[in-house]
C-alpha positions in Angstrom: 0.0 0.0 0.0 1.5 3.3 -1.1 1.5 6.2 1.4 3.0 9.3 -0.1 4.6 11.9 2.1 6.2 14.4 -0.3 5.1 17.8 1.1 7.1 19.8 -1.4 4.8 19.4 -4.4 4.2 22.7 -6.1 5.2 25.1 -3.3 6.0 28.6 -4.5 6.8 31.1 -1.7 6.2 34.0 -4.1 2.6 32.8 -4.8 1.5 30.5 -2.0 -2.0 29.0 -1.8 -3.5 30.8 -4.8 -6.6 28.7 -5.1 -10.0 30.2 -4.6 -10.8 30.1 -0.8 -14.6 30.2 -0.6 -15.9 27.3 -2.7 -19.4 27.4 -1.4 -19.9 31.0 -2.8 -17.7 31.5 -5.8 -17.5 34.5 -8.2 -15.3 35.0 -11.3 -13.8 38.1 -9.8 -10.8 37.1 -7.6 -7.5 38.8 -6.9 -5.2 36.9 -4.5 -2.9 39.0 -2.2 -0.8 36.2 -0.8 2.9 36.4 -1.2 5.6 38.8 0.1 4.4 41.4 2.6 6.2 43.4 5.2 5.8 43.4 9.0 7.1 44.9 12.2 6.5 44.5 16.0 5.9 47.6 18.1 4.7 48.6 21.5 1.0 48.1 22.0 0.1 51.8 21.5 2.9 52.8 19.1 2.7 53.5 15.4 4.9 51.6 13.0 8.4 52.9 12.3 8.8 53.7 8.6 12.3 52.3 8.6 11.7 49.1 10.5 9.7 47.0 8.0 10.9 43.4 7.4 9.8 40.8 4.9 7.2 38.1 5.7 5.4 35.5 3.5 1.6 35.6 3.8 -0.5 33.6 4.7 1.9 31.9 7.1 1.6 33.2 10.6 4.5 34.9 12.4 6.4 32.2 14.3 6.3 29.6 11.5 9.1 28.5 9.3 7.4 29.4 6.1 6.7 33.0 7.1 10.4 33.7 6.7 11.0 35.1 10.1 12.1 33.6 13.4 10.3 36.2 15.6 7.3 35.6 17.8 4.9 38.2 18.9 5.4 38.9 22.7 2.3 39.4 24.8 1.4 43.1 25.1 3.0 44.1 21.8 1.4 44.8 18.4 2.1 43.2 15.0 1.8 45.4 11.9 1.5 44.3 8.3 2.0 46.3 5.1 1.3 45.4 1.5 1.4 47.5 -1.6 -0.8 46.4 -4.5 -2.2 47.6 -7.8 -5.9 47.1 -8.6 -8.3 48.3 -11.2 -11.6 49.0 -9.5 -14.7 48.5 -11.6 -18.3 49.7 -11.2 -19.0 47.0 -8.6 -18.2 47.1 -4.9 -14.7 45.9 -4.0 -14.4 43.7 -1.0 -11.3 42.6 0.8 -11.4 39.2 2.5 -9.3 37.6 5.2 -9.6 33.8 5.7 -8.1 34.0 9.2 -6.1 36.5 11.4 -5.0 35.5 14.9 -6.4 37.2 17.0 -7.7 40.8 16.9 -7.0 43.1 14.0 -7.7 46.5 12.6 -7.5 47.0 8.8 -6.5 50.2 6.9 -6.6 50.9 3.2 -4.7 53.9 1.9 -4.5 55.3 5.4 -8.2 54.9 6.3 -9.6 52.4 8.8 -12.0 50.1 7.0 -12.9 47.7 9.8 -12.0 45.5 12.8 -12.4 41.9 13.7 -11.9 39.8 16.8 -11.2 36.0 17.0 -8.6 33.9 15.2 -10.7 31.2 13.6 -13.3 32.8 11.3 -13.1 34.6 8.0 -14.2 38.2 7.6 -14.3 40.9 5.0 -15.0 44.6 4.4 -16.4 46.7 1.6 -13.5 49.0 0.6 -15.0 50.6 -2.5 -14.7 54.1 -1.3 -11.0 53.7 -0.3 -9.5 51.5 -3.1 -7.7 53.0 -6.1 -5.3 51.9 -8.8 -2.3 52.0 -6.4 -3.0 50.9 -2.8 -1.4 50.5 0.6 -3.0 47.8 2.8 -2.0 47.8 6.5 -3.1 45.7 9.5 -2.6 46.1 13.2 -2.8 42.8 15.0 -3.0 42.0 18.7 -2.6 38.4 19.9 -2.1 37.6 23.6 -2.5 33.9 23.0 -3.6 32.1 26.2 -3.2 35.3 28.2 -6.1 37.0 26.3 -9.9 36.7 26.3 -10.4 34.8 23.1 -10.1 31.2 21.8 -6.5 30.1 21.2 -6.8 26.3 20.8 -3.5 24.5 21.7 -1.3 27.7 21.6 0.3 28.6 24.8 3.0 31.1 25.7 4.5 28.7 28.3 4.3 25.8 25.8 5.4 22.2 26.1 3.8 18.8 26.3 0.3 18.9 24.8 0.5 22.7 24.4 2.2 24.3 21.4 4.2 27.3 20.3 1.9 30.3 19.8 1.7 32.0 16.4 0.2 35.3 15.5 -1.2 37.3 12.6 -2.4 36.4 9.2 -2.7 32.6 8.7 -5.3 32.4 5.9 -5.5 33.7 2.3 -6.1 37.4 1.8 -8.1 38.3 -1.4 -10.2 40.8 -3.2 -13.3 40.4 -5.2 -15.7 42.7 -7.1 -19.3 42.3 -5.9 -22.3 43.7 -7.9 -25.0 45.9 -6.3 -27.7 43.2 -6.3 -25.5 40.5 -4.9 -25.7 37.2 -2.9 -23.9 37.8 0.4 -24.4 34.3 1.9 -25.8 30.9 1.1 -27.0 28.3 3.6 -27.5 24.9 2.0 -29.4 22.1 3.9 -29.8 18.7 2.2 -33.0 16.9 3.1 -32.1 13.3 2.4 -35.4 11.7 3.4 -37.4 13.9 1.1 -34.9 14.0 -1.8 -34.6 17.8 -1.9 -32.3 20.6 -0.9 -33.2 23.7 1.0 -31.4 26.9 -0.1 -31.4 30.0 2.1 -30.0 33.2 0.6 -29.0 36.6 1.9 -28.2 39.7 0.0 -29.5 42.9 -1.7 -31.6 41.5 -4.5 -35.3 41.0 -5.4 -35.3 37.7 -7.3 -32.9 34.8 -7.8 -32.8 31.9 -10.2 -31.6 28.7 -8.5 -30.2 25.9 -10.6 -29.0 22.5 -9.5 -26.8 20.4 -11.8 -25.3 16.9 -11.8 -22.2 16.1 -13.8 -22.9 19.2 -16.0 -26.6 18.4 -16.6 -29.3 20.6 -15.1 -31.6 18.5 -12.8 -33.7 21.4 -11.5 -34.1 25.2 -12.0 -36.5 27.6 -10.4 -37.0 31.2 -9.2 -37.4 32.6 -5.7 -38.6 36.0 -4.6 -38.2 35.5 -0.9 -34.6 34.3 -0.6 -35.5 30.7 0.2 -35.9 27.9 -2.2 -36.5 24.1 -2.0 -35.2 22.1 -5.0 -36.3 18.5 -5.6 -33.6 16.1 -6.4 -34.9 13.3 -8.6 -32.8 10.1 -8.9 -30.8 11.3 -5.9 -27.1 10.4 -5.8 -26.1 10.2 -2.1 -22.8 11.5 -0.7 -20.9 8.9 1.2 -17.3 8.4 2.3 -16.6 5.9 -0.4 -18.6 7.8 -3.1 -18.4 11.5 -2.2 -20.7 12.8 -5.0 -21.3 16.5 -5.1 -24.1 18.5 -6.9 -23.4 21.9 -8.4 -25.6 24.8 -7.4 -25.9 28.1 -9.3 -27.6 31.3 -8.1 -28.3 34.2 -10.5 -29.8 37.6 -9.4 -30.3 40.8 -11.4 -26.6 41.3 -11.8 -24.8 38.7 -9.8 -23.9 35.1 -10.6 -22.4 32.7 -8.0 -21.5 29.0 -7.9 -21.8 26.6 -5.0 -22.2 22.9 -4.4 -23.6 20.4 -1.9 -23.8 16.7 -1.1 -27.0 14.8 -0.3 -26.4 13.2 3.1 -28.0 12.7 6.4 -26.5 12.2 9.9 -28.6 10.6 12.6 -28.8 8.1 15.5 -30.1 4.6 14.8 -30.3 1.5 16.9 -28.5 -1.6 15.8 -30.0 -5.1 16.0 -29.2 -5.3 19.8 -30.8 -1.9 20.5 -27.5 0.0 20.8 -27.6 3.5 19.5 -25.1 4.1 16.7 -24.1 6.8 14.2 -25.9 6.6 10.9 -25.0 8.1 7.5 -27.9 8.2 5.1 -30.0 6.0 7.4 -27.2 3.3 7.3 -25.3 2.5 10.5 -21.6 2.9 10.1 -18.7 2.5 12.6 -16.7 5.7 13.1 -13.0 5.1 13.1 -11.0 8.3 13.3 -7.9 10.2 14.2 -7.5 13.1 16.5 -6.1 15.9 14.2 -4.5 19.0 15.8 -4.3 20.7 12.4 -0.6 21.7 12.8 1.7 21.4 9.8 5.5 20.9 10.1 6.5 24.3 8.6 3.4 26.4 8.3 1.8 26.1 11.7 -1.9 26.4 11.2 -1.5 26.7 7.4 -0.8 23.9 4.9 2.0 24.9 2.5 0.0 23.8 -0.6 -3.4 22.5 -1.6 -1.6 19.3 -2.7 -0.4 18.8 0.9 -4.0 18.9 2.2 -5.2 16.5 -0.5 -2.3 14.1 0.2 -2.9 14.1 3.9 -6.6 13.3 3.6 -5.9 10.6 1.0 -3.3 9.1 3.3 -5.7 8.9 6.2 -8.3 7.3 4.0 -5.7 4.8 2.7 -5.3 3.5 6.3 -9.0 2.9 6.4 -10.1 5.7 8.6 -13.3 7.6 7.8 -13.2 10.4 10.3 -11.0 13.2 11.5 -11.7 15.0 14.7 -10.5 18.6 14.2 -9.2 19.2 17.7 -9.0 22.8 19.0 -8.6 24.1 15.5 -10.8 25.4 12.6 -9.4 24.8 9.2 -9.5 27.0 6.1 -12.7 26.7 4.1 -10.7 25.2 1.2 -9.8 22.3 3.5 -13.4 21.4 4.2 -14.2 21.6 0.5 -11.5 19.0 -0.1 -13.0 16.8 2.6 -16.3 17.1 0.9 -14.7 16.2 -2.5 -12.6 13.3 -1.2 -15.0 11.8 1.3 -13.8 12.4 4.9 -16.1 12.9 7.8 -15.2 15.7 10.3 -16.0 16.1 14.0 -15.4 19.8 14.5 -14.2 21.1 17.9 -14.7 24.6 19.1 -11.2 25.8 20.0 -10.7 26.3 23.7 -9.6 29.6 25.3 -10.8 32.7 27.0 -10.8 31.2 30.4 -8.9 32.1 33.5 -6.5 29.2 33.7 -6.2 25.4 33.1 -7.1 23.7 36.3 -5.2 20.4 36.2 -7.0 19.0 39.2 -10.5 19.5 37.7 -9.7 19.0 34.1 -7.1 16.3 34.3 -6.6 14.5 37.6 -10.1 14.1 39.0 -11.5 12.7 35.8 -8.9 10.0 35.7 -9.8 9.1 39.3 -13.4 8.5 38.2 -14.9 12.0 39.0 -16.1 12.8 35.5 -19.5 14.5 35.9 -18.9 17.7 37.8 -21.7 20.2 37.2 -20.8 23.0 34.9 -23.4 25.5 36.1 -21.3 26.3 39.1 -19.5 29.7 38.7 -16.0 28.5 39.4 -16.1 24.9 38.4 -14.2 25.2 35.1 -12.5 28.6 35.4 -14.4 30.5 32.7 -15.8 33.0 35.3 -15.7 36.3 33.5 -19.0 37.3 31.7 -16.7 38.8 29.0 -15.0 35.4 28.4 -18.3 33.7 28.2 -19.7 36.2 25.7 -16.6 35.9 23.6 -17.0 32.2 23.5 -20.6 32.3 22.4 -19.8 34.9 19.7 -16.9 32.9 18.3 -18.8 29.6 18.5 -21.7 30.8 16.4 -19.4 32.5 14.0 -17.7 29.1 13.5 -21.1 27.4 13.1 -22.2 30.0 10.6 -18.9 29.8 8.6 -19.0 26.0 8.3 -22.7 25.3 8.0 -22.9 24.4 4.4 -20.0 21.9 4.3 -21.1 18.3 3.6 -18.4 16.6 5.5 -19.0 18.0 9.0 -21.1 15.4 10.9 -20.8 16.7 14.5 -20.1 19.8 16.6 -17.9 19.6 19.7 -18.4 22.7 21.9 -16.4 21.6 24.9 -13.4 19.3 25.5 -12.4 17.8 28.9 -13.9 20.7 30.8 -11.6 23.3 29.4 -13.5 26.5 30.2 -16.8 24.5 30.1 -20.0 26.3 31.2 -23.7 25.8 30.8 -23.1 23.0 28.3 -26.7 21.7 28.3 -28.0 25.2 27.4 -25.3 25.7 24.7 -26.0 22.3 23.3 -29.7 23.2 22.8 -28.7 26.5 21.2 -26.5 24.7 18.8 -29.3 22.2 18.1 -31.7 25.1 17.4 -29.2 26.7 15.0 -28.3 23.4 13.2 -30.6 20.4 13.6 -28.9 18.5 10.8 -25.8 17.4 12.7 -25.0 15.5 15.9 -23.5 17.2 19.0 -20.7 15.8 21.2 -21.6 18.2 24.1 -18.7 17.5 26.4 -16.0 15.3 24.9 -14.1 13.3 27.4 -15.7 14.0 30.7 -17.9 16.3 32.8 -20.8 15.1 30.8 -24.2 16.7 31.7 -26.3 14.0 30.1 -27.0 16.0 26.9 -26.1 15.9 23.3 -26.0 12.8 21.1 -22.8 11.1 22.4 -21.7 9.4 25.5 -18.2 10.6 24.8 -15.2 9.2 26.8 -11.4 9.6 26.8 -9.3 6.7 28.0 -5.5 6.6 28.0 -4.5 4.8 31.1 -6.9 1.9 31.8 -8.3 -1.2 29.9 -11.5 0.0 28.2 -14.8 -1.7 28.9 -17.9 -0.5 27.2 -20.8 0.6 29.5 -24.2 1.5 28.4 -25.3 5.1 28.6 -28.3 5.7 30.8 -29.3 8.5 28.4 -29.3 6.1 25.5 -26.7 8.1 23.4 -24.1 6.9 20.9 -21.1 5.5 22.8 -17.9 7.0 21.4 -14.4 6.6 22.6 -13.5 10.0 21.4 -9.8 9.9 22.5 -7.5 6.9 23.2 -4.0 5.6 22.5 -1.5 8.4 22.5 1.4 6.0 22.2 4.7 7.9 21.7 7.7 7.0 19.6 10.4 9.4 18.5 11.8 9.0 15.0 15.1 11.0 15.1 15.5 13.8 12.6 11.7 14.1 11.9 10.4 16.3 14.6 11.2 19.4 16.7 10.9 17.8 20.1 12.5 19.3 23.1 11.1 16.9 25.7 9.1 13.9 24.6 5.5 13.8 25.6 3.1 10.9 25.3 1.0 8.6 27.4 3.1 5.5 26.8 6.6 5.7 25.3 8.2 3.1 23.0 11.9 3.2 21.9 11.4 0.6 19.2 9.1 1.1 16.2 8.2 -2.6 16.2 7.2 -2.4 19.8 5.0 0.6 19.0 3.3 -1.4 16.3 2.7 -4.3 18.5 1.2 -2.1 21.2 -1.1 -0.1 18.9 -2.6 -3.2 17.2 -3.0 -5.0 20.6 -4.8 -2.0 21.8 -7.3 -2.2 18.9 -7.6 -6.0 19.3 -8.2 -6.0 23.1 -9.9 -2.6 23.8 -11.8 -1.8 20.6 -12.9 -4.8 18.7 -14.5 -6.8 21.6 -16.4 -3.7 22.7 -18.1 -3.0 19.4 -20.7 -5.8 20.0 -21.3 -4.2 23.5 -22.3 -0.9 21.9 -19.1 1.0 21.1 -20.0 3.0 18.0 -16.7 4.7 17.2 -13.2 5.4 18.3 -10.7 8.2 17.7 -7.0 7.4 18.1 -4.6 10.1 19.4 -3.3 11.2 17.0 -2.6 11.8 13.3 0.9 13.3 13.5 3.5 14.4 16.0 3.3 18.0 17.1 6.4 19.5 18.7 6.9 17.6 22.1 3.9 15.5 21.5 5.3 12.5 19.7 2.3 10.2 19.7 1.3 10.6 16.0 0.9 7.8 13.5 3.0 10.1 11.3 6.1 12.1 12.3 5.7 15.9 12.5 7.3 16.3 9.0 4.9 13.6 7.6 7.9 11.8 6.1 7.6 8.6 8.2 4.5 6.5 8.9 5.3 4.7 12.2 2.8 1.9 11.8 2.2 -0.9 9.3 -0.3 0.6 6.8 -1.7 -2.7 5.5 -2.4 -4.0 9.1 -4.0 -0.7 10.0 -6.3 -1.0 7.0 -7.3 -4.6 8.0 -8.1 -3.5 11.5 -10.3 -0.7 10.2 -12.1 -3.0 7.9 -12.8 -5.4 10.7 -14.1 -2.6 13.0 -16.4 -1.3 10.2 -17.8 -4.7 9.5 -18.6 -5.4 13.2 -19.9 -1.9 13.8 -22.4 -1.9 10.9 -24.4 -4.9 12.0 
């Protein structure tokens, strides 16, 4: 079985990641601003020094190898960006878009402030029509206090090590321009209705009428007009989207003077009982066993950002080649282009909300007590999980629903994960219902790991230190081992480890293989008949000190036997689909 690991395909630092970023709302007008920019770090309230600019490659965050600088942004300082660009404005509105900027930023065009944004995991944009001209100066002021601030930061930590990683700052997603007509579509929400063989399309924008067209393999299957920005299109002879056959329909929307392209897959996520009465995950009304990998979303040289589209495609394909059908995006939100590739290639995604914006990590509550059996502390107490400030809670809610809104139309995302292991957890039952009200098409893993409040669709457990024995959930939810394994093995020359971190350490690769496959044989396979509906191994790749990946950090070495892993996954899927 071939597992390719060449991450150098097509990388051009002068023109990185030039592909269109927003595939669920595409226009022909597109001007990519990635490439060589300038930056400098100043005191928090200082203006940039005209003589202090240094080169940086966008969209790679400061603190990564591919950005071209060895600096990091200290807490309390400001990061400035500058880019000169030529543009020919037309009669339409000109918008500037940022796929991601970590963490708070203020944007200036030709010396004028055009907008601000807070939060490092969602895209945003501004209408700059009144500011843009033929020759332009774009400037950003960025503030990022990492885990010392009030916003989500995922696994970044100033005092990093172990399972916490080096912080990055600034632009880490594509920057681009587009011309938008007056009567334009500003947003599309696509909801497939599998049981009724139709798709619901919800539009936003300044227009009176829209023509909605659905096509399959270049052939129109339905077309109709809406005057109220909602439309339901029947899908005759429906072709379902599955992991093995990720078929996508094309969607076109035309208004008075706008034309946009989108796509969707016909799929349904639900809970179904197996022949023994155990609740299981179902795709398109068919029970399937979820076998996944925990994916931190860190790349060897670009931090949060993959170096090329090919590297994204290659990683997804490699995971599928091992027989996995799921990635849990852990404490990280990917670029919109990444989810499109998962839609296209057939990879299910469990999507975490990145942690952050809480007072501190309480090891006793969030780590020690759960492994002593105290796993259900109430999260309505003010100080239970250290997110005490009303500002921190409001920031979490705002960021959470921005993430839900940004990712709503992607086919591959099967579940939302609002909280993990009690990290800043609060009012999870209420938040779970709010997510359900916003999006009733996906399942919810309300509290992954522990401190479960009896809500959501999963009885979600983490187990690293003890033999696993499946127990029935008194709330009759899907039983998911959402983290396990974490076996560490260091392959010299293929990571940036300072002090090895892992739950069990193996000096020999053969011993690692033996341990991993024994874990599946003894802890996973026997428990499937007892109701275990899925498992997620920790983890896809090494990240800094955390050397418990199936791949090394540079993705050059796969540590386990690929053919044997594929056979194990095939056996789990067969047992779990009965």
